[in-house]
N, C-alpha and C positions, 0 to 999 in steps of 0.2 A: 791289494799291495801293487804296487808301481815299480814297473821295468826299470830295473838300476843302468842305465847309461854312462859311462862317463868315456869321454874322448882321449886316445893317448893324444902323450905328448913327449917329447926328447927324451924323459925322461922315466915315463908315469905307463904304464899299459891301457890300452882298450879295456873295458869293464863293459860289458852287459848283459846281466841277470836279468832273463824273461823269465817269470812265476807260471805264467801261463802255462809255457811250454816245457818248462822245467829244463831249459837248459842254460846251463852257465859258461861264458867263455869269457877268458882272459886272455888276451896276446897284448903283442910288442916286448918291449925292454922295462927292467922294472929295478930305477938304478935311480927312487926317489930322496930328495935331501932329505926328508922328513919323512918317513917311512910310517910312522905313526898317523897324523895327520893325512896321509893318505888311504892307508886301507884300514883304517878305523872303523869310519862309515860304512865301509863294505863287511866287516865283521857283523857292523848294529844291524846290517842288512839280514844277512843270512841268519843271523840269532832271531830276525823275525820272522824269516820264511821257513825256518823249521818247524815254529810252530805251527804253522797250516803248510805243509809242502805238497809240490804236487806227490805223485803217486810214482816218478818216476821222476831224478833227476840223474842230469846226465853232464859235469864238470867239465869243461874243455880246456886246456891250455897248451894255448902257443906259444911260449917264452921266447925272441929270442936269446937274451939274456938274464940274467938278475944278480942283485947283486947279494951279500952276507944277512943283509939287515930284512931285505925280501923274503927270504926265503923262512927267517923265524914265522912271517904273516903268513908266507903259505902255509906251514907247515898249521899255523892256528885254522886255516882256512879250512885244509884238513881233517882238521881231530873235529871239527864242528860236524861237518859231513856223515864223518865215522862215526858221530854221536847218534844221526841222526838212524846211519844206514843198519843201527845196533839196534838201536830202541823196539824197534817192532819189524812182522815182515810183511807189511803195509807197504811200507818206502821204500824202494830201490835205488841208490844211491851208486854209480858208477864216475869213476875219473879215467879222461882220456887225456894222456899227455904224449904232446906231439914234438918233434924235436926235425927241425933241418938234414939233409941225409949231408951226413959228412958232421957232427957235430956230435962227435960222440961226448962231449962235456954234459951238454942237457940231454943226452939218453940216460947216462948215467945217476944225473941228478931225477932221473924219473926213477927209474928201479931202488934208488935212495930211497924214495919218497917212498915206491910200492911197498920194500920191506919193513915199512916200519907203520904203513896205514893199514889198516883192518878193511879195506873196504875194495870191490872189483877193480884195478888198476892196469888200463892196457897204454903199453908205451908205442906209441906209432912211428911211420918217418911222413913228414908232406916232403914235397919238389912246391919253394917257394915259384 
């Protein structure tokens, strides 16, 4: 399975999903004109990954901003990893939600996701 790399643009985040290491990163801004077109290939990659995942998966989210349609897809991503996490004891999944110091809206968004997703969910501050 190939590493999924999508370069960031002004409206879409960078995606770097490395199956080998199990470290999956989403970073930047997520305000695509067509969220479905951007996120559906990512969901397909995750579905394939979940068939033969790494023993430990860490999903790292470094979003500066995301719109409502992106939030729906973030939830879908988290749900797919929640299924993997709950499937058996051999697969460890953790989400790390990073937000820039002083951007409390993003911290609150991370807390909201953490409350509804049954995966270890760490919220961390980073200095840009």
